One Martini backbone bead per residue (centre of mass of N, CA, C, O) as a GRO file, in nm:
protein
  449
    1UNK     BB    1  -9.489   3.986  -3.929
    2UNK     BB    2  -9.292   4.011  -3.702
    3UNK     BB    3  -9.074   3.807  -3.809
    4UNK     BB    4  -9.019   3.965  -4.068
    5UNK     BB    5  -8.924   4.229  -3.941
    6UNK     BB    6  -8.692   4.110  -3.775
    7UNK     BB    7  -8.533   3.943  -3.989
    8UNK     BB    8  -8.504   4.235  -4.169
    9UNK     BB    9  -8.354   4.371  -3.955
   10UNK     BB   10  -8.147   4.538  -3.765
   11UNK     BB   11  -7.892   4.500  -3.544
   12UNK     BB   12  -7.908   4.828  -3.503
   13UNK     BB   13  -8.189   5.026  -3.451
   14UNK     BB   14  -8.062   5.319  -3.342
   15UNK     BB   15  -7.889   5.407  -3.601
   16UNK     BB   16  -8.166   5.441  -3.759
   17UNK     BB   17  -8.464   5.540  -3.887
   18UNK     BB   18  -8.565   5.262  -3.978
   19UNK     BB   19  -8.515   5.109  -3.714
   20UNK     BB   20  -8.701   5.290  -3.537
   21UNK     BB   21  -8.963   5.239  -3.695
   22UNK     BB   22  -8.971   4.932  -3.663
   23UNK     BB   23  -8.978   4.930  -3.354
   24UNK     BB   24  -9.238   5.102  -3.328
   25UNK     BB   25  -9.428   4.908  -3.483
   26UNK     BB   26  -9.385   4.659  -3.299
   27UNK     BB   27  -9.471   4.800  -3.036
   28UNK     BB   28  -9.765   4.853  -3.122
   29UNK     BB   29  -9.844   4.563  -3.183
   30UNK     BB   30  -9.793   4.466  -2.880
   31UNK     BB   31 -10.008   4.656  -2.765
   32UNK     BB   32 -10.247   4.516  -2.904
   33UNK     BB   33 -10.087   4.225  -2.816
   34UNK     BB   34  -9.943   4.151  -2.519
   35UNK     BB   35  -9.924   3.827  -2.524
   36UNK     BB   36  -9.673   3.850  -2.757
   37UNK     BB   37  -9.426   4.014  -2.652
   38UNK     BB   38  -9.233   3.787  -2.549
   39UNK     BB   39  -9.216   3.636  -2.816
   40UNK     BB   40  -9.090   3.867  -2.973
   41UNK     BB   41  -8.841   3.894  -2.792
   42UNK     BB   42  -8.729   3.611  -2.860
   43UNK     BB   43  -8.679   3.677  -3.165
   44UNK     BB   44  -8.469   3.901  -3.122
   45UNK     BB   45  -8.256   3.712  -2.986
   46UNK     BB   46  -8.238   3.498  -3.200
   47UNK     BB   47  -8.152   3.714  -3.435
   48UNK     BB   48  -7.996   3.967  -3.346
   49UNK     BB   49  -8.217   4.194  -3.348
   50UNK     BB   50  -8.335   4.474  -3.229
   51UNK     BB   51  -8.257   4.563  -2.913
   52UNK     BB   52  -8.445   4.806  -2.852
   53UNK     BB   53  -8.703   4.630  -2.858
   54UNK     BB   54  -8.642   4.437  -2.624
   55UNK     BB   55  -8.636   4.662  -2.416
   56UNK     BB   56  -8.904   4.802  -2.464
   57UNK     BB   57  -9.085   4.546  -2.403
   58UNK     BB   58  -8.982   4.529  -2.112
   59UNK     BB   59  -9.077   4.806  -2.012
   60UNK     BB   60  -9.379   4.762  -2.074
   61UNK     BB   61  -9.395   4.509  -1.892
   62UNK     BB   62  -9.299   4.642  -1.624
   63UNK     BB   63  -9.539   4.854  -1.607
   64UNK     BB   64  -9.770   4.626  -1.592
   65UNK     BB   65  -9.652   4.502  -1.356
   66UNK     BB   66  -9.654   4.431  -1.043
   67UNK     BB   67  -9.526   4.572  -0.769
   68UNK     BB   68  -9.237   4.416  -0.614
   69UNK     BB   69  -8.961   4.263  -0.436
   70UNK     BB   70  -8.872   4.149  -0.681
   71UNK     BB   71  -8.722   4.065  -0.965
   72UNK     BB   72  -8.719   4.213  -1.246
   73UNK     BB   73  -8.753   4.173  -1.589
   74UNK     BB   74  -8.525   4.357  -1.670
   75UNK     BB   75  -8.296   4.234  -1.506
   76UNK     BB   76  -8.324   3.947  -1.623
   77UNK     BB   77  -8.288   4.009  -1.924
   78UNK     BB   78  -8.012   4.160  -1.924
   79UNK     BB   79  -7.855   3.949  -1.770
   80UNK     BB   80  -7.901   3.716  -1.973
   81UNK     BB   81  -7.742   3.848  -2.204
   82UNK     BB   82  -7.460   3.903  -2.049
   83UNK     BB   83  -7.454   3.612  -1.860
   84UNK     BB   84  -7.466   3.420  -2.072
   85UNK     BB   85  -7.346   3.164  -2.300
   86UNK     BB   86  -7.396   3.367  -2.545
   87UNK     BB   87  -7.168   3.544  -2.725
   88UNK     BB   88  -7.336   3.680  -2.948
   89UNK     BB   89  -7.535   3.824  -2.768
   90UNK     BB   90  -7.338   3.982  -2.591
   91UNK     BB   91  -7.210   4.146  -2.829
   92UNK     BB   92  -7.473   4.273  -2.939
   93UNK     BB   93  -7.557   4.422  -2.665
   94UNK     BB   94  -7.291   4.573  -2.612
   95UNK     BB   95  -7.310   4.745  -2.880
   96UNK     BB   96  -7.571   4.894  -2.794
   97UNK     BB   97  -7.444   5.040  -2.545
   98UNK     BB   98  -7.201   5.180  -2.682
   99UNK     BB   99  -7.351   5.332  -2.907
  100UNK     BB  100  -7.550   5.487  -2.721
  101UNK     BB  101  -7.332   5.663  -2.571
  102UNK     BB  102  -7.223   5.825  -2.829
  103UNK     BB  103  -7.464   5.966  -2.803
  104UNK     BB  104  -7.668   6.170  -2.678
  105UNK     BB  105  -7.742   6.165  -2.334
  106UNK     BB  106  -8.025   6.349  -2.343
  107UNK     BB  107  -8.186   6.131  -2.503
  108UNK     BB  108  -8.496   6.047  -2.401
  109UNK     BB  109  -8.600   5.864  -2.649
  110UNK     BB  110  -8.411   5.657  -2.576
  111UNK     BB  111  -8.387   5.333  -2.470
  112UNK     BB  112  -8.134   5.341  -2.295
  113UNK     BB  113  -8.229   5.575  -2.114
  114UNK     BB  114  -8.486   5.429  -2.010
  115UNK     BB  115  -8.331   5.187  -1.885
  116UNK     BB  116  -8.154   5.348  -1.687
  117UNK     BB  117  -8.386   5.485  -1.539
  118UNK     BB  118  -8.533   5.225  -1.435
  119UNK     BB  119  -8.288   5.109  -1.278
  120UNK     BB  120  -8.251   5.352  -1.087
  121UNK     BB  121  -8.542   5.336  -0.963
  122UNK     BB  122  -8.501   5.056  -0.845
  123UNK     BB  123  -8.266   5.111  -0.667
  124UNK     BB  124  -8.391   5.357  -0.504
  125UNK     BB  125  -8.640   5.182  -0.392
  126UNK     BB  126  -8.429   4.999  -0.199
  127UNK     BB  127  -8.319   5.218  -0.038
  128UNK     BB  128  -8.226   5.319   0.258
  129UNK     BB  129  -8.353   5.636   0.417
  130UNK     BB  130  -8.231   5.603   0.689
  131UNK     BB  131  -8.065   5.765   0.916
  132UNK     BB  132  -7.766   5.672   1.078
  133UNK     BB  133  -7.626   5.777   1.381
  134UNK     BB  134  -7.410   5.553   1.461
  135UNK     BB  135  -7.235   5.584   1.208
  136UNK     BB  136  -7.147   5.879   1.241
  137UNK     BB  137  -7.000   5.833   1.514
  138UNK     BB  138  -6.780   5.640   1.397
  139UNK     BB  139  -6.658   5.855   1.264
  140UNK     BB  140  -6.491   6.111   1.202
  141UNK     BB  141  -6.505   6.426   1.317
  142UNK     BB  142  -6.433   6.572   1.024
  143UNK     BB  143  -6.679   6.495   0.904
  144UNK     BB  144  -6.920   6.554   0.694
  145UNK     BB  145  -7.254   6.628   0.772
  146UNK     BB  146  -7.376   6.578   0.465
  147UNK     BB  147  -7.339   6.284   0.463
  148UNK     BB  148  -7.484   6.015   0.314
  149UNK     BB  149  -7.638   5.769   0.539
  150UNK     BB  150  -7.696   5.438   0.523
  151UNK     BB  151  -7.848   5.151   0.631
  152UNK     BB  152  -8.056   4.921   0.640
  153UNK     BB  153  -8.143   4.640   0.467
  154UNK     BB  154  -8.401   4.478   0.360
  155UNK     BB  155  -8.474   4.155   0.343
  156UNK     BB  156  -8.664   4.172   0.077
  157UNK     BB  157  -8.409   4.331  -0.091
  158UNK     BB  158  -8.147   4.160  -0.122
  159UNK     BB  159  -8.181   3.996  -0.388
  160UNK     BB  160  -8.227   4.242  -0.567
  161UNK     BB  161  -7.965   4.387  -0.502
  162UNK     BB  162  -7.776   4.171  -0.611
  163UNK     BB  163  -7.889   4.172  -0.908
  164UNK     BB  164  -7.816   4.471  -0.956
  165UNK     BB  165  -7.517   4.453  -0.915
  166UNK     BB  166  -7.452   4.240  -1.131
  167UNK     BB  167  -7.566   4.407  -1.367
  168UNK     BB  168  -7.370   4.653  -1.340
  169UNK     BB  169  -7.119   4.482  -1.374
  170UNK     BB  170  -7.189   4.401  -1.664
  171UNK     BB  171  -7.235   4.677  -1.795
  172UNK     BB  172  -6.941   4.780  -1.726
  173UNK     BB  173  -6.751   4.518  -1.790
  174UNK     BB  174  -6.886   4.420  -2.074
  175UNK     BB  175  -7.050   4.682  -2.213
  176UNK     BB  176  -6.919   4.974  -2.118
  177UNK     BB  177  -7.048   5.133  -1.898
  178UNK     BB  178  -7.094   5.477  -1.808
  179UNK     BB  179  -7.147   5.618  -1.530
  180UNK     BB  180  -7.316   5.840  -1.377
  181UNK     BB  181  -7.311   6.026  -1.104
  182UNK     BB  182  -7.581   5.921  -0.999
  183UNK     BB  183  -7.525   5.616  -1.037
  184UNK     BB  184  -7.274   5.603  -0.863
  185UNK     BB  185  -7.391   5.710  -0.594
  186UNK     BB  186  -7.632   5.496  -0.566
  187UNK     BB  187  -7.449   5.244  -0.574
  188UNK     BB  188  -7.277   5.318  -0.327
  189UNK     BB  189  -7.517   5.315  -0.125
  190UNK     BB  190  -7.589   5.019  -0.170
  191UNK     BB  191  -7.312   4.883  -0.112
  192UNK     BB  192  -7.305   5.035   0.193
  193UNK     BB  193  -7.509   4.871   0.297
  194UNK     BB  194  -7.690   4.684   0.564
  195UNK     BB  195  -7.754   4.373   0.605
  196UNK     BB  196  -7.886   4.099   0.709
  197UNK     BB  197  -7.812   3.789   0.887
  198UNK     BB  198  -7.790   3.620   0.602
  199UNK     BB  199  -7.707   3.442   0.329
  200UNK     BB  200  -7.787   3.683   0.141
  201UNK     BB  201  -7.624   3.896   0.291
  202UNK     BB  202  -7.343   3.767   0.246
  203UNK     BB  203  -7.356   3.785  -0.057
  204UNK     BB  204  -7.395   4.096  -0.081
  205UNK     BB  205  -7.123   4.171   0.059
  206UNK     BB  206  -6.940   4.030  -0.145
  207UNK     BB  207  -7.032   4.178  -0.397
  208UNK     BB  208  -6.971   4.471  -0.300
  209UNK     BB  209  -6.672   4.431  -0.250
  210UNK     BB  210  -6.596   4.341  -0.545
  211UNK     BB  211  -6.703   4.603  -0.679
  212UNK     BB  212  -6.504   4.799  -0.541
  213UNK     BB  213  -6.256   4.660  -0.675
  214UNK     BB  214  -6.348   4.678  -0.980
  215UNK     BB  215  -6.485   4.989  -0.924
  216UNK     BB  216  -6.311   5.244  -0.797
  217UNK     BB  217  -6.451   5.500  -0.953
  218UNK     BB  218  -6.700   5.523  -0.764
  219UNK     BB  219  -6.471   5.652  -0.591
  220UNK     BB  220  -6.404   6.011  -0.585
  221UNK     BB  221  -6.458   6.125  -0.297
  222UNK     BB  222  -6.384   6.171   0.031
  223UNK     BB  223  -6.666   6.094   0.130
  224UNK     BB  224  -6.686   5.819  -0.015
  225UNK     BB  225  -6.430   5.701   0.122
  226UNK     BB  226  -6.542   5.714   0.404
  227UNK     BB  227  -6.781   5.532   0.364
  228UNK     BB  228  -6.615   5.287   0.279
  229UNK     BB  229  -6.435   5.258   0.538
  230UNK     BB  230  -6.677   5.218   0.732
  231UNK     BB  231  -6.786   4.962   0.592
  232UNK     BB  232  -6.529   4.785   0.621
  233UNK     BB  233  -6.516   4.802   0.929
  234UNK     BB  234  -6.789   4.661   0.973
  235UNK     BB  235  -6.724   4.396   0.839
  236UNK     BB  236  -6.511   4.307   1.050
  237UNK     BB  237  -6.700   4.336   1.310
  238UNK     BB  238  -6.947   4.136   1.182
  239UNK     BB  239  -6.847   3.857   1.084
  240UNK     BB  240  -6.903   3.670   1.331
  241UNK     BB  241  -7.206   3.721   1.349
  242UNK     BB  242  -7.295   3.637   1.068
  243UNK     BB  243  -7.194   3.344   1.089
  244UNK     BB  244  -7.372   3.259   1.340
  245UNK     BB  245  -7.662   3.340   1.218
  246UNK     BB  246  -7.656   3.232   0.910
  247UNK     BB  247  -7.459   2.952   0.885
  248UNK     BB  248  -7.219   3.060   0.716
  249UNK     BB  249  -6.888   2.976   0.679
  250UNK     BB  250  -6.819   3.123   0.395
  251UNK     BB  251  -6.750   3.413   0.463
  252UNK     BB  252  -6.635   3.747   0.418
  253UNK     BB  253  -6.383   3.717   0.609
  254UNK     BB  254  -6.207   3.540   0.429
  255UNK     BB  255  -6.192   3.743   0.190
  256UNK     BB  256  -6.064   3.977   0.345
  257UNK     BB  257  -5.806   3.822   0.421
  258UNK     BB  258  -5.708   3.753   0.144
  259UNK     BB  259  -5.688   4.041   0.036
  260UNK     BB  260  -5.493   4.142   0.256
  261UNK     BB  261  -5.269   3.944   0.184
  262UNK     BB  262  -5.237   4.024  -0.115
  263UNK     BB  263  -5.162   4.313  -0.058
  264UNK     BB  264  -4.910   4.262   0.122
  265UNK     BB  265  -4.789   4.066  -0.128
  266UNK     BB  266  -4.870   4.186  -0.417
  267UNK     BB  267  -5.130   3.999  -0.537
  268UNK     BB  268  -5.331   4.127  -0.782
  269UNK     BB  269  -5.422   3.885  -0.964
  270UNK     BB  270  -5.559   3.730  -0.733
  271UNK     BB  271  -5.779   3.935  -0.684
  272UNK     BB  272  -5.909   3.935  -0.964
  273UNK     BB  273  -5.991   3.636  -0.959
  274UNK     BB  274  -6.178   3.660  -0.708
  275UNK     BB  275  -6.372   3.865  -0.819
  276UNK     BB  276  -6.470   3.717  -1.066
  277UNK     BB  277  -6.573   3.455  -0.911
  278UNK     BB  278  -6.783   3.607  -0.734
  279UNK     BB  279  -6.941   3.757  -0.973
  280UNK     BB  280  -6.953   3.555  -1.233
  281UNK     BB  281  -6.726   3.719  -1.422
  282UNK     BB  282  -6.535   3.835  -1.693
  283UNK     BB  283  -6.321   4.102  -1.620
  284UNK     BB  284  -6.145   4.400  -1.662
  285UNK     BB  285  -5.861   4.454  -1.440
  286UNK     BB  286  -5.648   4.686  -1.342
  287UNK     BB  287  -5.393   4.690  -1.117
  288UNK     BB  288  -5.377   5.015  -1.091
  289UNK     BB  289  -5.679   5.041  -0.969
  290UNK     BB  290  -5.574   4.918  -0.671
  291UNK     BB  291  -5.389   5.127  -0.521
  292UNK     BB  292  -5.587   5.265  -0.323
  293UNK     BB  293  -5.695   5.013  -0.184
  294UNK     BB  294  -5.419   4.925  -0.076
  295UNK     BB  295  -5.367   5.165   0.115
  296UNK     BB  296  -5.630   5.127   0.281
  297UNK     BB  297  -5.574   4.838   0.371
  298UNK     BB  298  -5.268   4.847   0.490
  299UNK     BB  299  -5.303   5.138   0.660
  300UNK     BB  300  -5.614   5.145   0.783
  301UNK     BB  301  -5.749   4.844   0.817
  302UNK     BB  302  -5.515   4.604   0.739
  303UNK     BB  303  -5.301   4.553   0.931
  304UNK     BB  304  -5.093   4.318   1.033
  305UNK     BB  305  -5.229   4.293   1.314
  306UNK     BB  306  -5.523   4.245   1.207
  307UNK     BB  307  -5.460   4.000   1.030
  308UNK     BB  308  -5.352   3.819   1.268
  309UNK     BB  309  -5.614   3.825   1.439
  310UNK     BB  310  -5.807   3.725   1.206
  311UNK     BB  311  -5.683   3.449   1.112
  312UNK     BB  312  -5.778   3.270   1.371
  313UNK     BB  313  -6.098   3.300   1.277
  314UNK     BB  314  -6.058   3.130   1.043
  315UNK     BB  315  -6.169   2.867   0.904
  316UNK     BB  316  -6.102   2.566   0.838
  317UNK     BB  317  -6.045   2.316   0.611
  318UNK     BB  318  -6.235   2.079   0.506
  319UNK     BB  319  -6.090   1.806   0.401
  320UNK     BB  320  -5.791   1.843   0.334
  321UNK     BB  321  -5.653   1.849   0.003
  322UNK     BB  322  -5.513   1.836  -0.322
  323UNK     BB  323  -5.800   1.884  -0.453
  324UNK     BB  324  -5.776   2.161  -0.319
  325UNK     BB  325  -5.769   2.458  -0.468
  326UNK     BB  326  -5.611   2.742  -0.413
  327UNK     BB  327  -5.662   3.001  -0.183
  328UNK     BB  328  -5.599   2.938   0.154
  329UNK     BB  329  -5.573   2.972   0.483
  330UNK     BB  330  -5.301   2.815   0.501
  331UNK     BB  331  -5.143   3.027   0.341
  332UNK     BB  332  -5.178   3.264   0.542
  333UNK     BB  333  -5.045   3.118   0.788
  334UNK     BB  334  -4.776   3.066   0.661
  335UNK     BB  335  -4.695   3.361   0.609
  336UNK     BB  336  -4.721   3.457   0.907
  337UNK     BB  337  -4.517   3.258   1.027
  338UNK     BB  338  -4.271   3.340   0.850
  339UNK     BB  339  -4.294   3.652   0.961
  340UNK     BB  340  -4.375   3.639   1.280
  341UNK     BB  341  -4.656   3.769   1.355
  342UNK     BB  342  -4.768   3.609   1.605
  343UNK     BB  343  -4.529   3.680   1.797
  344UNK     BB  344  -4.528   3.985   1.763
  345UNK     BB  345  -4.859   3.996   1.844
  346UNK     BB  346  -4.952   3.784   2.045
  347UNK     BB  347  -5.073   3.519   1.874
  348UNK     BB  348  -5.247   3.225   1.892
  349UNK     BB  349  -5.207   2.926   1.666
  350UNK     BB  350  -5.225   2.631   1.764
  351UNK     BB  351  -5.530   2.553   1.732
  352UNK     BB  352  -5.554   2.589   1.431
  353UNK     BB  353  -5.344   2.380   1.344
  354UNK     BB  354  -5.474   2.138   1.482
  355UNK     BB  355  -5.746   2.152   1.337
  356UNK     BB  356  -5.633   2.113   1.051
  357UNK     BB  357  -5.488   1.839   1.096
  358UNK     BB  358  -5.780   1.704   1.167
  359UNK     BB  359  -5.869   1.819   0.851
  360UNK     BB  360  -5.765   1.557   0.679
  361UNK     BB  361  -5.668   1.413   0.357
  362UNK     BB  362  -5.653   1.234   0.079
  363UNK     BB  363  -5.441   1.392  -0.074
  364UNK     BB  364  -5.177   1.563   0.014
  365UNK     BB  365  -5.121   1.879   0.099
  366UNK     BB  366  -4.843   2.069   0.009
  367UNK     BB  367  -4.869   2.281   0.272
  368UNK     BB  368  -4.834   2.110   0.536
  369UNK     BB  369  -4.528   2.058   0.583
  370UNK     BB  370  -4.436   2.358   0.577
  371UNK     BB  371  -4.620   2.439   0.816
  372UNK     BB  372  -4.486   2.262   1.029
  373UNK     BB  373  -4.190   2.360   1.000
  374UNK     BB  374  -4.259   2.670   1.058
  375UNK     BB  375  -4.379   2.614   1.341
  376UNK     BB  376  -4.139   2.479   1.482
  377UNK     BB  377  -3.950   2.721   1.443
  378UNK     BB  378  -4.141   2.919   1.616
  379UNK     BB  379  -4.102   2.759   1.887
  380UNK     BB  380  -3.769   2.745   1.904
  381UNK     BB  381  -3.738   3.026   1.763
  382UNK     BB  382  -3.679   3.323   1.818
  383UNK     BB  383  -3.746   3.627   1.662
  384UNK     BB  384  -3.533   3.757   1.880
  385UNK     BB  385  -3.277   3.831   2.089
  386UNK     BB  386  -3.446   4.060   2.255
  387UNK     BB  387  -3.697   3.826   2.237
  388UNK     BB  388  -3.703   3.507   2.370
  389UNK     BB  389  -4.038   3.474   2.409
  390UNK     BB  390  -4.095   3.485   2.095
  391UNK     BB  391  -4.312   3.221   2.087
  392UNK     BB  392  -4.480   2.942   2.012
  393UNK     BB  393  -4.701   2.708   2.089
  394UNK     BB  394  -4.729   2.389   2.149
  395UNK     BB  395  -4.847   2.097   2.122
  396UNK     BB  396  -4.997   1.898   2.322
  397UNK     BB  397  -4.984   1.587   2.451
  398UNK     BB  398  -5.290   1.528   2.453
  399UNK     BB  399  -5.349   1.598   2.162
  400UNK     BB  400  -5.171   1.382   2.046
  401UNK     BB  401  -5.311   1.132   2.188
  402UNK     BB  402  -5.601   1.167   2.066
  403UNK     BB  403  -5.526   1.083   1.774
  404UNK     BB  404  -5.438   0.771   1.883
  405UNK     BB  405  -5.696   0.681   1.969
  406UNK     BB  406  -5.774   0.328   1.916
  407UNK     BB  407  -5.472   0.178   1.845
  408UNK     BB  408  -5.453  -0.063   2.077
  409UNK     BB  409  -5.706  -0.218   2.023
  410UNK     BB  410  -5.976  -0.409   1.992
  411UNK     BB  411  -6.327  -0.398   1.943
  412UNK     BB  412  -6.336  -0.054   1.967
  413UNK     BB  413  -6.157   0.071   1.747
  414UNK     BB  414  -6.355   0.196   1.534
  415UNK     BB  415  -6.512   0.381   1.728
  416UNK     BB  416  -6.257   0.549   1.853
  417UNK     BB  417  -6.165   0.634   1.565
  418UNK     BB  418  -6.157   0.972   1.454
  419UNK     BB  419  -5.893   0.980   1.289
  420UNK     BB  420  -5.711   0.998   1.031
  421UNK     BB  421  -5.425   0.888   0.886
  422UNK     BB  422  -5.326   1.163   0.802
  423UNK     BB  423  -5.331   1.295   1.078
  424UNK     BB  424  -5.138   1.087   1.217
  425UNK     BB  425  -4.891   1.140   1.028
  426UNK     BB  426  -4.860   1.443   1.082
  427UNK     BB  427  -4.822   1.423   1.388
  428UNK     BB  428  -4.572   1.242   1.369
  429UNK     BB  429  -4.408   1.436   1.209
  430UNK     BB  430  -4.409   1.657   1.424
  431UNK     BB  431  -4.269   1.504   1.648
  432UNK     BB  432  -4.003   1.424   1.496
  433UNK     BB  433  -3.929   1.722   1.403
  434UNK     BB  434  -3.922   1.841   1.678
  435UNK     BB  435  -3.693   1.658   1.797
  436UNK     BB  436  -3.483   1.734   1.589
  437UNK     BB  437  -3.491   2.044   1.635
  438UNK     BB  438  -3.423   2.032   1.934
  439UNK     BB  439  -3.138   1.916   1.907
  440UNK     BB  440  -3.029   2.137   1.706
  441UNK     BB  441  -3.117   2.379   1.928
  442UNK     BB  442  -2.977   2.343   2.202
  443UNK     BB  443  -2.737   2.533   2.179
  444UNK     BB  444  -2.893   2.795   2.116
  445UNK     BB  445  -3.076   2.789   2.368
  446UNK     BB  446  -2.846   2.799   2.576
  447UNK     BB  447  -2.745   3.079   2.486
  448UNK     BB  448  -3.007   3.232   2.544
  449UNK     BB  449  -3.013   3.149   2.861
   0.00000   0.00000   0.00000
């Protein structure tokens, strides 16, 4: 009976009286035999008919299941529809969301309204409600006293919080959901909460940060902007601690630096690609929507001096080769070396470059030789005539010798040789290029002295 009703049902059940009656009948049948409810829901998705019924059955099931700290069935079901591989299902459910919003918003009887209410209640259920006084102290003196500031997110809620953030991203970015003021406010409070230093906490912070970039309209008032700036400042401050405690090397610090570099060089499309890959979904983000974030980043949070100081703390890429594509820390360092930021702000970059040269393999990454060339130039050529001391430190003689240890022959050669042939060739290239540049610059250096 249920299969027949679904197979002959409407693609969008909330659009007509008949569709709503059909959904109501099936909902009552499932209440009579709850064990079949999830099977009926499976038929709904299989046929791409009656999306309201699928959500209604999930809501009924959510009410019956014991409340725990895990990800709810509603979040899993809707996320599966929007983030699954089936494009037909995604379009069908996206249409249900879009059509539902066009009708009167206050229609409490609509399934879409009930779904949104339930998701909001779940979100508010995991929000930390303790006001954190030390956060308020960190803010500007003129900050409004009534700004609601949430503090630590409980460890048992972090995975659920990440699942909710991804679901709201999918609802807004894929299904076109326009959040109400209440939804936007509560989402922002969750995104700017502070999780514990665990791998899941690192993931949550990365998702929150990308969501702020993707949906900048969630920040609409000066108070909300202040909350976001404080949270971003906290991210910068806590990045090293999170990395050491959680044991995750690719932490959000690297992402912050990449985004800051992209903003400084105006590569907005690269930021959009980074956001989509981190969220794990392809959503449309207009470059113009990033303009306010760009101003905040480049002028308030990540000035060139902060970027430079932060860059040397970003881990080098392990086993760097041409097989590793995309924007890497080496690109950041190259740009900063080229613009003489390290010498300008008196930040030593020598150790980072040496560590990266030691972490290389074949095939050679195309950015390595330009990096060495621009580094040598920054060692020998002062940043300006007025400041002849403004140069980078060269790699020490001992560091160069260390790379070639074990090449003198003998039975222990294989044991002693720690560095790859790629590293040794790069260091040899550095030594030869350095000597060549030194000879070419002798005249200029003499004039400077």
